[in-house]
Structure formats: C-alpha cells, structure tokens
N, C-alpha and C positions, 0 to 999 in steps of 0.2 A: 264257359260260365262265370268272370267274372268280371265283363266290362260292364258299367253302373254308369245313369247318364245322372244331373238333376232332376227331371220328371221325375224318375220311377223313384225314387231315393226317396223324393219327396209325396207321393203315390202307397208308397209303405211306410211311409211314417204315418200317414193321418189312419192310416188302415188296422195301423196298429195304437191307436191314440186312444184311452181308456180309459174312462172313470166309472160313477158307478151306474152303466147304464147295462140293459141287456148286453148279452153275447155278440149281437146282430144293429145294435145303435149306436153304429159307429159315424154315421155320417157328422161333419165336423162341419163347421163354417167355413167355407172359403173353399170346401174341399174340391178339385175337381174333376167333374161327373168325366165313364170315362170314353164317353165319344169326342171329348171338350183334351183331355189327356191324351188319346192314343192317333194323330193324321195320318200315319203312314205304318206296314210293313213294321218297319226298323224299332218304329217307339211300341211298337206291341210286342214285338221280338223283346225288349230292353224292357218292358210289364213281367214280359211270363219269367225273364230271369229274377226277378224281383217275388216274384213266386217261391219260386227255389227257394227265395233264401227265407221266408218263414217258417220254411219245414225246419224243425232238428230234433232230433232225438235225445240229445245229454240229458234236459230234465225226466224225460223217463227212460235214461239208462241208470239214473241216480236213481227217481225212483222206484224201479227195480228192486237196484240192488242192495241199497239200506230196507226198504221194510221188506223185505224175504231175507235170506237166509245164505247171500254173495257175498256181504260185507261183517266185518266186524270193524266196533270201534278202535281208531290206531292210536302210533304210543303220542302223537305228538296232535290230540283231539283236544280242542281247545268245545266243546260242547255241544259242537254239529252235528245233528239227529237226536241227542241226549233232552233232557227233560220233556216239550212237550212234541219234541220231533217224531219224526216216519221209525226212528231206532224203536220206538217204544209200542207202534203198532197204533201209532195217534193220530185219526184219519178223520175228519171234518171238514162243513161246510166254509169253515176260514181257512183250514191248509191250503198251504203253499200245491202241493202236488194238482191236487184236481182244478184252482185257478188257473194255472198257469197250462194244464190239457186245454180248458173251456176254453179262455182268451186265445188261446193260440191257432186254438186247429178251428175257432170260427174266424178267426181270421184271416184263415189263409182259404177257405171259402168265399169269404168278402172277397179277396184278389181276387182267387181263378176265373167269380162269376165276372167279374167288371173287364178282363181277360176275353171272353166270353161273350159277355154283353157288346164291347166294342168287337171284337173281331167279325160274331155277324154282321156286324152294321160299317163294316167298313168295306169298300172296295180299291182293291188292289192294282197300283200299276201293272204294266202289261208285264210277264215274265214273276210273277212273284207269287201268282195263286195258289203254287202249290207250297211254298212256306208259309204261307198265312191257314192253308189247312194244318200244315206240321201245327204249325204253335194251337192251335183252336184243340186237334188231338192232344196234347198236350195238357192244356189247362184242362181240360174235362177228365183224365187219369188224374190228376193229380185233387181233384175235388172230388175223385170218386177216394181217393187216401183218404183226405180232411175227414166225408166222414164216416168212415171203418176204423177211423182212428178214435173217432169221439165213442162210436158204438164199442171198442174195444175197453174203452174206461168209463161209462157212466150209460150200459145197459148190465139189466142184472143178468141175461141168458141169450147168449151169443145166435143159439138155437132155434129161440123163440119167437118168433115172426111179430107175434102180437106186445111182446118188451117197450119197453118205450126205451129210445136210444138218446139222440139230440135233438139240435132242428133243422128241418129238410128245408137246406136252401139254396134251393137252383136259383133264385134271381137275385139282384142289387137292393136292400130293405129300405125304407125309408126310417127316418128315427120315429115315427109313429106306429108304426109296427111290429105288436108285441105278440110272437109267436110262444104255442105251444109246443111240447114235444113228440115229432112224430116216431112211430113205433119202427121200429128194427122193419120190420113187411116194408113198409112206405120207403124205408132209405135204401134200403138193397134193393129197393126196384130200379130205383134212380140211383144209385151205385153200376147195377148192372147194363142201364142202360148208356151211363157214360162211360164205359169200359167199353163196350160193343161199340161207340161210335167211336173212341180214342184207338182203338185197333185196326180200323182202313181211314184214319186220319194219320197217324203220326209214320213217319217217313223209318227212321231208321228200324231194322229188326233188335240189333242190340246196343247198347253204347251205355258203358258202367257207369257213368256218371250226369246221364239226360235221360229221360223219358224216353221207352224203346217202346216197338210192341212186346218185347221177351220182357218187361216191368212190368206189362199189364198181362199175362198171363199169371207173372209168379203173383200178383195182387188177388188177381182171380185161384190160383190156390192155395193162399191164403185164409181167404175170405169162406172157403165154402169146405175147408177145414174148422174152420172156427164156428160154424154151422153144421161141423160133422155130415154137409153132403160129400161123401168119400169117395161115392164112385166118380163123381167130377173133379176132387180134389186130387184123384190118385190121377186122375186121365190127364189135366193140368199138368200136374209137378213133373209125370214121366216125363212128357213134351221137354222139358229142360233140361230135364236129366240126360236124356240123349244131347242136348246142344252142349253142356257144362263139363266140364271134365270134372270130379275133385280135386285140387290140390294134392302136392306130396307134402312129404313132411320140411319141406325145405322152405318149396312154394309158400307151404302156412305162413310159416314165420317171415316173411317176406308180406305178404298179404297185411298183417296188421301192422306191417311197419311202411305199409303204403308203397310197396317194391313192386308188387304184383297184383294183377286185378283176375290170376286163373280162381274158376269157381264164385266169381262176383258176378250175379247179375244188374247189381242197382246201388250201388251209396252215394253220400252228398258229400261231394268235395267240402276239403276244407283245408285253410292256406291262407297265406301271410296276407290282415290287412284285408280280407275279407271282412261281410259283416257280424260273425260271429269271433273274430279273433282278438277274445278280451278271456277278462279272468272271469270264470262263470261263478256265481253265486255260491259258494262252498258251504254242502249240505240242505240245502237246501228246497231241493230240486226245482228249483223256480227262474227262470230269465235261460239266457243259454251262454255259449262258451267257450272252451276250451274244453277237451269232455276228458279229457284227465286229471284238469281240476274239481272232476265229482269225486275223487280220491287225496290229493295229493294237492300242496300249498304252491310246489316248488318245482319239483321234477316226480319221475315216475318208481325213481331207488330210494334207500332205505335213509338217504343226506335227503331228500326233497322233504322231508317234512307231512307225511303220508298221516290224516289225518282217520281214513277206514282202510282196514287191508281185508285180505281175503278172508271169509268168515272160513273158521276151522273145521266145520262140515263139510263144506265145497270143500277145500284143501283134503280132506279124507278120502274122496272120493276116487280122486286122480291120481291114476298111477303115476310115476316119474319118470317110466320110459316113453309115454303119452307124449308126443309135440307140443301138445296144449298144457300141460304142464308148462314145458318153457316158455309157453308163450302168455297166458294167467299170468304167472310167477318171476318176479321180479329176481337177477339172481342173485341180485342181494341182501335179496331174506338170507334171515336168520331162523334154523332147522335147529333143535334141541331134540335130544334124544332120551333127557329123563321127563321131568314134570314140570318146567321149567315153560313157562310162554314163551310159542313161538311168538317170530314180527314175521307177518306172511302180506310184504312190499305188492302192491297190484303193477304188474306188470306189463297188460295189456295198450296201454293209450301212452307210450312212452312219449310219441312225436315225432315225425320226421321231420318239414322245415321248419321244427319248432316245439321247445319242450309244451308237453300233452297234448301236442295239437295233434289230432287223425280223421282221417275220414271219417263216415260213421257208414257200417254195411247194414244195408235192407233190406236186402233179397241176396242170398248165398244158394247155390246147389246144395247144397248141407239140408239146410232147412229142406228141401223141395224132399233128399229123400226120405227124413225124417214126415211128413206130412208122407207120403207112399206107406212107409213101413207102418203109422198110424193110421194110412184110411186099408185096409191089410189085417191090423191088429181089431181095428170095427167089424171086418168083416170074419173074425175069425181065421185067419188066416198068418198065423204067430207062431207055428214052425213049419222045420225045413230048410233046405235048404241054398231054395230058390223061391221067389216070389212070397217071401215071409217078411214079419216082421223081423223075427230071429236074422235073416237071410242079410236085411237091408242093416241094421244096426251094425249085426260086423263088416258091413265093406266099410262100411265108417270109418269104424278101429280100424280096421286093416290099412287104411291111406293113413290115419293116424298115428298110429305106431310104426307104422315101415314096414311089419313081420305079419306073418300069417295069422291070424287071433281066431279064438275060438269060438264058433257055433254055439249062441247058447241056448238052452230050451226052456219054456216057460209053463208052467202046469196048469194057469189059467191065464185069461183075457189080464186080467187085475194085474197081475203079472207083466203080462206086458205094457200095457198103459205104463203101469209103475218104472220100468226097464226105459220107457220112451220118455218119462220124464225125467230120470236119472242122465240119459243120454242127453238130452237137449238142454239140464241146468250145466253141464261140460262144457257141451258146444257153440251155446253163444251165451255164455257165465258174460254178465257188461255188455250186455248188447239189447237190454231191457224186455226179455220175454220171459222171464222168472214169472212173475206176478199173474202175467196173464196163462199163460202155462198152467201155473196153479188153479185159476179162478176154472178154466175151461176142461183139463185132463184128472187135476187132484180126487175128487171124488173114485171117477174110474181108476184108477193107478193107487186107491190108498198112499198118496202122498199132501203134504201139508209145508206149508212153512213148520221147518226147526231147526232149530242153532246149535250148535256145539254151548254146553253146561259153560263152559267159560266165556264163551262170549257174552251171553246173555246173563251171567252175574251182577252187571251194574246196575240192571234196572228190571232182573227178573221177565222178561218179555222174551219166552222162550220157545213157544209154538204156537202155532196159528192153524188150525183145521181149514179146510176147503171150501167149508157152506156157509163161514162166517161172514157177518153182511158186507166185514172192509173189503175182503173179494172187490166190491162194485164202489167206483169212487161217489161221492155228493155230490150233488150242482151244489159250486159253490154260492156263500151268502152273498155277493154280489148281482148275482142274479135274481135270485128268491126276492133282493130287495129293487129290486128297478123293474121286475117283469112281476104281474099279478097272473097274466096268463099260466104259470109257472110253480104256481105258490104252492099246488098241494101233489103235485107228480113229484116231491123229495124221491130219491131211493129210500126203501128201506132200510130201518135202523139209525138213522139221522135224523 
C-alpha cells in the first residue's frame, strides 16, 4: 500500500488544495482531469492508493478524546485544548475539527469520484479486466465511507432520513457548481448502492489493510446500527462475528503494538516515510500525522512530554485486571493512594516502527459484538445467558479479563444501553468513537460527557448532556462564506 508515483502525488495534492471556496470547488488551474491522468490500470491503481492516503482517523481520534471525557490536561500541557479549545466544549463554525472533517472527507469524495470516472472510461489491456473491476469496487466503497463519515459529524440525527447531511457528490463538480446539502435519506441511498456495487466487484474476501468484502459488511453493520435498523445490523454483525475471533489477552496487547491482526477487520496502515509520517498538529484536531502525537510530544511514556493524560473518570471505570487497563495506561504512569493527583499516561499509541506511529484500527470484531448487543437491547433482549445484551458483554469481558466474568443483569432498557456505552467507552477509548456513541445512544442510556472534578477544575467544563446541540458539528465558515446555497442550512445552535 506504500507505492507512489509522481502522477498520483500531484493529483492528490490538487485534490487537497483548499482556499475560501466550498468543499467541492477544488478544481485548480492546470489540474489534470481523470481521463488525462489515468491512462492504464497501473495508473488507476496508483490513484487508488492516493485515495487511501486521504483517509485519516487521527484528527477524529483527537476530537473525540479531547471534547469528551477520555482525556485530562497533562502535566506538560502548553495550552493545548484550553482557552478557546475543545476541552472547554467550544465548537463553532471556525473551529478546527469541523473544518478538518468537512474539507478532508469531501476531498476524499472528489478523489474517489476521479478514480470511478476514469475507471469507467478506461479500456484495460487483455488480462487486466478483473484488476480494473477490483479497483473500481474499492473506490465505490471508499466513496460510501466518506459520505457516511460526513453524516456522522454533520447530521443532527442519523436515524432521520429527512435530516440534512453533507453534499451528495457522485460526480466531479465544476468550479461553478455550488450544491445545497442533501438529506440523509438521499445520501444513504447512494451509500447503499455504492456498497452493493463494491461487494460484487471487490476481489478480496478479507484483507486487513485494504478494502475487502468484509470491510463492506462491517461498514454496512455500523451504518445500520447508527440508523437504528437493528435487524439488519444484527445480521451483518453476526456474519463477521462468525469469521473473526476475539483476541486473547496476549493477542490484544499485540494488536495495539501492530504485531497482530487478530480480530481486526480493517485498519489504516501507517509506516515510516508515508504521507502521514509527520508530527501531528498538537491539540488542534486539524491535519494528520502520528496518532500518538495527539497526546504527547515525544513518546508515550511519562518522560515523553504528555500534554493530555487519561481522564480520571475513564480511569475509574477500568479494572486493573482487565487487559485494556494495560493497553490504555502506560506502565510509567504514577498512581497515588492518597489525594495527590495521579499522572495517567496514555499508552495505546506507543508506536511500533517509530515513536507515536501506529496503524489506525477502523473495524474490529469487538465492535460487531457490541453492535449485536445493541440490536438485542433495542429488541428488549437484555438479560439471559445467551442471545442477550448481557451475554455478549460478558463474552467480551471474558476475553479481556482472561477469566470467566459474572453475567450482568439489567433492570431496564436504559440500564442496558448505559452498560453498552460504558463498555464501548473502555473498548474503543482513543479510537474516535466516544462523541458519536454519546450522540446516538446517550439519551437512551442516560449518559453524557462527565469529567472527574479534578479534570475540569481548570475551566469548569465538567459535563455535557447528550441533548446538547454540540453533538452535531457546525458547517464550517469557509463553506458558508463561499456557498450561498448552504447559507440557510447551518446546523441548529450555531
């Protein structure tokens, strides 16, 4: 996945050249059109690798961690997140996080559309027909993922097809085209069509670092859960649960050292010399780079200048006998037995080939187990030793503790959804899920952002209810200024 040529470097650069124009107005003077840029299947494959490079979870990992209750201000913090930052629940049309998400993933749409447009018009050499079909299938899947990502952050309600999402972009827009926002229903119809095409075109059944048929199923399962289409979500999640084992305790540690892919359905590979091999924009949620640099300047130990630490409310939820405790908290952390403030160093992204550089896990079988548990909770099957929310949460805990754990019992659906949020909070800590999980399940589970008093003493930003308007991102000011067709479509509260 690391091969590059001059052509695709140029093309990807032009895709990401943004000024004060709307997110799809990105055709630059002298830019190559798809048919001119891609003259062979080999060219198209290089272009596809360029599309992969646009996808990055590092900024959303930073946003989900800092805006919610996953982190606290670290002892080496130099102002990151404080003041006008996300740690104070400040979110507006000029903030970094919405700007990054809007720009980056509409850029990914544009790049995927160039591959699709060129590929549909390319005549392959003899024997290259299947390779061309496979490339197109991956591009369709990536376009679907980009559309869904935009909905995840900018739609007010995932389950409401009439709510507004982003732009529906299944073509290469011209400079003069200024689109209005499309509804979730319109965009989900295109996503479904793209994923159905992709499933028939993609060659690989499974492949941890490239889009495969299993990637398609995992994305479909996540989308169905977000839309509360739970019968479909359970069916799709169950398909992957049957194929991917849960990591053992030792394997789980190795997964986050990038030494094992047990339970990993798809991840974004990061390695030395790739386009993301750079220092991240510390504390801003903007740009890309080493994922561990979202939390520390130098390395993932107490001597590595951590400017964010693990939030105390998260720390208090994790049993030291749980292997996730060892993965999330670096062993150099200082935990006091008195009232002295602990130093809780985040250990999930220590780095493998290089300090702070790790692959970004996108889909894991643990998510599929918890999606199925969510579907069962929605159906009222919350208790029991099998086919219940309680049974599936126990299954996950058994694997993480390495011993048989008690079967939980829930007095109500609200308790079950709350337990799901609590389990997801630990399992997916620092992986970019927390804000979206609270947005879609917080009301049902009676959960919101709740920081430990010691963590919010600095700014009194201690809690945020899941009904708050800031669980939807604003349309960025750069889009509002450039596109009159979106001027009256800003999200509520902004």
